[in-house]
C-alpha positions in Angstrom: -5.7 39.1 15.5 -5.2 36.1 13.5 -7.1 33.8 10.6 -9.4 31.0 10.8 -8.3 27.4 11.2 -7.0 25.9 8.0 -7.6 29.5 6.1 -5.2 29.3 2.9 -3.5 32.8 4.0 -1.6 31.3 7.0 1.1 29.5 5.0 1.4 32.7 2.7 1.7 35.1 5.9 4.2 32.7 7.5 6.2 32.5 4.2 6.3 36.3 3.9 7.4 36.7 7.6 10.1 34.3 7.5 11.2 35.0 3.8 14.9 36.2 4.5 15.3 33.7 7.6 17.3 30.8 5.1 18.9 33.8 3.8 20.4 34.7 7.3 21.2 31.2 8.2 23.3 31.0 5.0 24.9 34.4 5.1 26.1 32.9 8.5 27.3 30.1 7.6 28.9 31.4 4.5 30.6 33.7 7.4 32.1 31.1 9.4 33.5 28.8 6.3 35.5 32.3 5.3 36.8 32.8 8.4 38.0 29.3 9.0 39.3 29.7 5.3 41.5 32.4 6.6 42.7 30.5 9.5 40.6 32.5 12.3 38.9 30.4 14.9 35.1 29.8 13.9 33.2 30.1 16.9 29.7 30.3 15.6 29.8 27.4 12.9 26.3 26.0 12.3 27.8 22.9 11.0 25.3 22.4 8.2 25.1 19.2 6.2 26.7 19.0 2.7 25.6 17.6 -0.6 28.0 17.7 -3.3 30.1 20.0 -1.4 27.5 22.3 -0.8 25.5 23.1 2.6 22.4 22.1 2.9 19.4 25.0 4.2 16.7 23.9 6.4 13.4 22.3 5.6 10.8 25.0 5.1 7.2 24.5 3.8 4.4 26.3 4.2 4.2 26.7 8.1 6.6 23.8 9.2 10.3 24.4 9.9 13.1 22.2 10.2 16.7 22.9 10.8 19.5 20.3 10.2 22.9 20.2 11.6 26.0 17.6 11.8 26.4 18.6 15.6 24.8 19.4 19.0 26.9 22.9 18.9 25.7 23.5 15.1 21.9 23.1 16.3 22.5 25.3 19.4 23.4 28.1 17.1 21.0 27.5 14.3 18.1 27.8 17.0 19.8 30.9 18.8 19.6 32.4 15.5 16.2 31.5 15.0 15.3 32.7 18.4 17.0 35.9 17.4 14.9 36.5 14.4 11.7 35.4 15.7 12.2 38.1 18.5 13.2 40.7 16.1 9.9 40.3 13.9 7.5 39.6 17.3 7.3 35.8 16.0 6.6 33.1 19.1 8.0 29.8 19.0 6.0 27.2 20.4 9.1 25.1 22.2 6.3 22.3 23.3 5.7 21.5 19.6 9.4 21.3 18.8 11.6 18.4 18.9 15.1 17.2 18.4 15.8 14.0 16.8 19.4 12.5 16.8 19.8 10.4 13.5 22.4 8.0 13.1 22.2 3.7 13.1 25.2 3.8 15.9 23.3 6.3 18.1 23.4 6.0 21.8 21.3 7.0 24.9 24.3 8.8 25.9 24.8 10.9 22.8 21.1 11.5 23.0 21.4 13.0 26.3 24.1 15.6 25.7 21.9 17.1 23.0 20.1 19.8 25.1 18.3 23.1 23.2 17.0 25.7 24.7 14.3 28.3 23.6 14.2 31.1 26.1 14.3 29.2 29.6 12.2 26.1 27.7 14.4 22.7 27.0 13.4 21.4 23.9 12.5 17.5 24.2 14.7 14.6 22.5 12.4 12.1 20.4 13.3 8.8 18.6 10.9 10.3 15.9 8.6 13.0 14.5 6.3 13.8 11.8 7.3 16.4 9.1 4.5 16.7 6.2 2.5 14.0 7.6 5.6 11.4 6.8 7.2 9.9 10.1 11.1 10.1 10.2 12.5 7.7 12.6 16.1 7.9 14.3 17.2 5.0 12.7 16.6 6.4 9.4 14.2 3.4 8.2 10.5 4.3 6.9 8.7 1.7 8.4 6.9 3.9 11.0 5.8 6.0 8.2 4.1 3.0 6.3 2.3 2.3 9.8 1.1 6.0 10.2 -0.3 5.6 6.3 -2.3 2.0 7.5 -3.7 3.8 10.6 -5.0 6.8 8.4 -6.4 4.5 5.8 -8.1 2.2 8.2 -9.9 5.3 9.9 -10.8 6.6 6.3 -11.9 3.3 5.2 -14.4 3.2 8.4 -15.5 6.1 7.4 -16.4 5.1 3.9 -18.0 2.2 5.0 -20.4 4.5 7.5 -21.5 6.6 4.7 -22.0 4.0 2.1 -24.2 1.7 4.8 -26.1 5.3 5.0 -26.9 5.6 1.4 -27.3 1.9 1.2 -25.0 1.5 -1.8 -23.7 -1.9 -1.5 -22.5 -2.6 -5.3 -18.7 -4.0 -5.5 -18.3 -1.8 -8.2 -18.9 1.4 -6.3 -17.3 0.4 -3.1 -14.2 -0.4 -5.3 -14.0 3.1 -6.8 -15.0 4.6 -3.5 -12.1 3.1 -2.0 -10.1 4.1 -4.9 -11.6 7.9 -4.2 -10.9 7.6 -0.4 -8.7 5.3 0.5 -6.0 4.7 -1.6 -5.0 8.3 -1.6 -4.8 8.4 2.3 -2.7 5.0 2.0 -0.5 6.2 -0.6 0.4 9.6 0.6 3.9 10.1 0.4 4.8 6.8 -1.2 7.6 8.0 -3.3 9.4 8.6 -0.2 8.7 5.6 2.0 7.3 2.8 -0.5 11.1 1.7 -2.4 12.1 0.1 1.3 9.0 -1.6 1.8 8.9 -2.9 -2.2 12.5 -4.5 -2.0 11.0 -7.0 0.7 7.8 -8.1 -0.4 4.8 -5.7 -2.0 1.8 -8.9 -1.5 2.4 -9.3 1.9 3.1 -5.5 3.2 0.4 -3.6 5.9 -0.5 -1.3 2.8 -1.6 -4.4 0.9 -3.5 -6.3 3.5 -5.4 -3.0 3.3 -6.9 -3.4 0.2 -7.1 -7.3 0.7 -9.4 -6.9 3.7 -11.3 -4.2 1.7 -11.8 -6.8 -1.1 -12.7 -10.0 1.3 -15.5 -7.8 3.0 -17.3 -6.5 0.1 -17.2 -10.2 -1.9 -17.6 -12.2 1.3 -14.8 -14.1 1.2 -13.0 -16.0 4.1 -9.5 -14.7 5.3 -7.8 -17.9 4.0 -8.6 -16.8 0.4 -5.3 -16.4 -1.3 -4.3 -12.6 -2.1 -3.4 -13.4 -5.8 -7.3 -14.9 -6.5 -9.0 -12.0 -4.5 -7.2 -9.5 -6.6 -8.0 -11.5 -9.8 -11.3 -11.7 -9.1 -12.1 -8.3 -8.5 -9.6 -7.3 -11.4 -7.4 -5.6 -9.3 -3.6 -5.1 -9.6 -1.4 -4.8 -6.1 -1.0 -1.3 -5.2 2.7 -2.1 -5.6 2.1 -1.8 -9.5 0.3 1.8 -9.5 2.8 3.1 -6.9 5.9 1.9 -9.2 4.3 4.2 -11.5 3.9 7.3 -9.3 7.8 6.5 -8.1 8.9 6.0 -11.6 7.3 10.0 -12.1 9.1 11.0 -9.3 12.7 9.3 -10.6 12.2 11.4 -13.8 11.5 14.5 -11.9 14.9 13.9 -10.1 16.6 12.7 -13.0 15.6 15.8 -15.3 16.5 18.3 -12.3 19.3 20.9 -12.1 22.4 19.7 -11.2 23.1 22.7 -9.1 19.6 22.4 -7.2 19.0 20.8 -3.8 16.9 18.2 -5.8 19.9 17.7 -8.2 22.4 17.4 -5.3 20.5 14.8 -3.5 19.6 12.9 -5.9 23.4 12.5 -7.2 24.5 11.6 -3.6 21.7 9.0 -3.5 23.1 7.9 -7.0 26.8 7.7 -5.5 25.5 5.8 -2.5 23.6 3.2 -4.6 26.7 2.5 -6.8 29.3 2.3 -3.7 31.2 5.7 -4.8 31.7 6.7 -1.3 33.7 5.4 1.4 30.9 4.7 3.6 28.2 2.8 1.1 24.9 2.8 2.5 21.1 1.8 1.1 19.8 4.8 -0.9 16.6 6.1 -2.1 17.9 5.4 -5.7 19.6 2.3 -4.9 16.1 0.9 -3.3 14.3 2.4 -5.9 16.4 0.3 -8.8 15.9 -2.8 -6.4 12.1 -2.5 -6.4 11.6 -2.2 -10.1 13.9 -5.2 -10.6 11.4 -7.4 -8.6 8.9 -6.4 -11.0 11.3 -7.2 -14.1 12.2 -3.6 -15.0 15.8 -2.9 -14.9 17.0 0.9 -14.1 20.8 2.1 -15.0 22.1 4.0 -12.2 25.0 4.6 -13.7 23.8 6.7 -16.5 20.3 8.0 -15.0 17.8 9.1 -17.5 13.8 9.5 -17.6 11.8 6.4 -17.7 8.3 5.9 -19.7 5.9 5.4 -17.1 3.5 3.7 -19.4 6.1 1.1 -20.3 7.4 0.5 -16.7 3.6 -0.2 -15.8 3.0 -2.7 -18.8 5.9 -4.3 -17.2 5.2 -4.5 -14.1 1.8 -5.8 -14.6 3.0 -8.7 -17.4 5.6 -9.4 -14.5 3.0 -9.9 -12.1 0.3 -12.3 -14.2 2.9 -14.2 -14.9 4.2 -14.5 -11.3 0.4 -15.1 -10.5 0.1 -17.9 -13.4 2.9 -19.6 -12.1 1.8 -20.1 -8.3 1.9 -23.6 -7.6 -0.8 -23.7 -5.0 -3.9 -26.0 -5.8 -6.5 -23.9 -5.1 -5.0 -20.9 -7.2 -3.7 -22.9 -10.1 -7.5 -24.3 -10.3 -8.7 -20.9 -10.2 -6.2 -19.9 -12.9 -6.5 -22.8 -15.2 -10.2 -24.0 -14.6 -12.3 -21.2 -13.5 -10.2 -18.4 -15.4 -8.9 -20.3 -18.3 -5.3 -19.3 -18.1 -6.0 -15.8 -16.7 -5.3 -14.2 -20.2 -4.3 -10.5 -20.3 -7.2 -8.8 -22.0 -9.4 -11.0 -19.5 -8.1 -9.7 -16.4 -10.7 -7.2 -15.2 -13.8 -6.6 -12.6 -16.4 -9.6 -13.9 -19.8 -8.5 -15.1 -21.6 -9.7 -12.3 -19.6 -7.5 -9.3 -20.3 -4.4 -11.6 -24.4 -5.0 -12.3 -25.4 -6.5 -9.2 -26.7 -3.9 -6.6 -26.3 -5.9 -3.4 -23.8 -7.9 -2.2 -26.4 -11.0 -1.2 -26.7 -11.4 -4.9 -23.0 -11.8 -5.6 -21.7 -13.4 -2.4 -22.8 -17.2 -3.5 -21.1 -16.9 -6.9 -18.0 -15.2 -5.6 -17.1 -18.2 -3.0 -17.7 -21.1 -6.0 -15.6 -19.0 -8.2 -12.8 -18.6 -5.7 -13.0 -21.6 -4.3 -13.9 -20.1 -0.8 -17.3 -22.1 -1.0 -19.3 -24.6 1.3 -18.5 -27.5 -0.7 -16.9 -30.5 1.3 -13.8 -29.9 -1.1 -13.3 -26.5 0.8 -14.7 -27.2 4.4 -12.9 -30.6 4.6 -9.7 -28.0 5.0 -11.3 -26.7 8.4 -11.6 -30.5 10.2 -9.0 -31.3 12.7 -7.3 -33.3 11.5 -7.7 -31.8 8.4 -9.4 -34.7 5.9 -8.0 -35.8 3.2 -9.0 -34.3 -0.3 -10.2 -37.7 -1.5 -12.6 -38.3 1.4 -14.4 -35.0 1.4 -17.3 -36.8 -0.2 -20.4 -35.3 -1.4 -23.0 -36.1 1.3 -25.7 -36.5 -1.2 -24.3 -39.0 -3.3 -23.0 -40.9 -0.8 -26.0 -41.6 0.7 -28.3 -41.2 -1.6 -30.9 -44.1 -3.4 -27.6 -45.3 -5.2 -24.5 -44.5 -3.2 -21.3 -43.1 -4.7 -18.2 -42.2 -3.3 -17.3 -39.1 -5.4 -15.7 -35.8 -4.2 -18.0 -32.8 -3.7 -16.2 -30.2 -5.9 -17.0 -27.3 -8.0 -17.4 -29.7 -11.0 -19.3 -32.3 -9.3 -21.8 -29.4 -8.0 -22.6 -27.6 -10.9 -23.0 -30.7 -13.7 -23.2 -33.8 -11.7 -25.0 -33.6 -8.2 -28.2 -34.8 -8.4 -29.2 -32.7 -5.3 -28.9 -29.4 -7.7 -31.0 -31.0 -10.7 -34.3 -28.9 -9.7 -32.2 -25.8 -9.7 -30.5 -26.6 -13.0 -34.3 -26.9 -14.3 -35.1 -23.2 -13.5 -31.9 -22.0 -15.4 -31.8 -24.0 -18.4 -30.3 -20.8 -20.2 -27.2 -22.2 -18.2 -27.2 -25.5 -18.9 -26.4 -26.2 -22.8 -23.1 -26.8 -24.7 -20.4 -25.5 -21.7 -22.4 -27.9 -19.1 -22.4 -30.9 -21.3 -18.6 -30.4 -22.0 -18.5 -29.7 -17.9 -16.4 -26.4 -19.0 -16.2 -24.5 -16.0 -14.7 -21.5 -18.0 -17.1 -21.3 -20.1 -20.0 -21.9 -17.6 -18.9 -18.6 -15.8 -18.7 -16.7 -19.0 -22.7 -16.8 -19.3 -25.5 -14.3 -18.1 -23.7 -13.0 -14.6 -27.1 -12.4 -13.3 -28.5 -15.6 -14.0 -25.2 -17.2 -12.7 -25.7 -15.2 -9.7 -29.2 -16.4 -9.0 -28.0 -19.9 -9.3 -25.3 -19.8 -7.3 -27.6 -18.2 -4.6 -30.1 -20.5 -4.9 -27.9 -23.7 -4.2 -26.3 -21.9 -1.5 -29.7 -21.2 0.0 -30.4 -25.0 -0.7 -27.3 -26.0 1.3 -28.2 -23.9 4.3 -31.6 -25.4 4.2 -30.3 -29.0 4.2 -27.7 -27.8 7.2 -30.7 -26.8 9.0 -32.9 -29.9 8.5 -29.6 -31.9 10.0 -29.3 -29.7 12.9 -32.6 -29.7 13.8 -33.2 -33.9 13.2 -30.0 -34.2 15.7 -31.3 -31.7 17.8 
């Protein structure tokens, strides 16, 4: 007899069957402690780890069970109690799925080889890592593997999403962004309250998780890998994943701060705070310290001396403001040009998905406009970077003006193509509604604030003209 795969009755039945296991473990631990206090020899100590002077029970959730001990002998005794309990109630332990991990930064192979654990006649394997509730725990104590596991799962979810969208012929950037948020981000963010603080202490923009989002934006908008990350996010009207993660981490922190001091959660938080403040004899990195450092990088100060709940909305606003201020201060020429000229300084209220990405139903309608706006276009100003050796900017001349009836040496940049180059004169005549006062002032920002679909059609026409000119050259050379 049994239940079907995935049946919600399974964890309920499991919980009922092992409900008193923890009680037996804690009773055995208390008995040994009492014996030791009376001066008797302790022969069956479970060596449970302590938090704030109180023992930590095993980890039990749904049908996953984990036992923790500070010694190999203590773990063997816990395993013996578990084996006897299972035998008494007719339960079976799968030794092949059971693993042992020796945690510690200074552990050695010799130490691991001394840990021999058996269930019946089967030896349990000692491994360097294991997955518990979908989070990868490494013996060294870092969570880099947990992040990599999430990235792999998110990529699989992304491939499935793209396949389904292709079947449905849904190409709208807006739909692609929404589907990414609904199907990929939850997979990518699973358990991030635990493992994300250490990652955010290093770099939020270059993390493997953020690269998943950036790759999706490049694909949807048709941009090259060389396009700056901050330009990609600004053009899509999106913030780094770190900004939403910090809000979720803050909610988790508030839950910890409000936990009962005698509860396991409260004791774990108190110990984490002590480690972060250096109150212990062996100071070490802790979740609380990494959380405070991560928020500090986004301009939010956390008081670990007197921890209290944080306003999630205020933290979110501060994180966004800090990110935008950093973006506006980026020294790179392309990013600075995009922010200052194309986006008019990137005001807070304008940081959103542009209308042309929302209204267009086909990527082919928006790709050329997106390339022009972000600087990832076909003009000599950009393509001159690809040459070896790289062509100096002042030598990236417009091929049409350089060899026209009245040769003029001028750099083929965005403003030249939009407002000056005679090559696009015929196309400009087809879109008179775009070439009004903004065009006369050569105001790129105001120009791009006009009718989104007209701008998309104009950019597409310019790109097709460029491709036609390249084909003529190829045929002529051939």
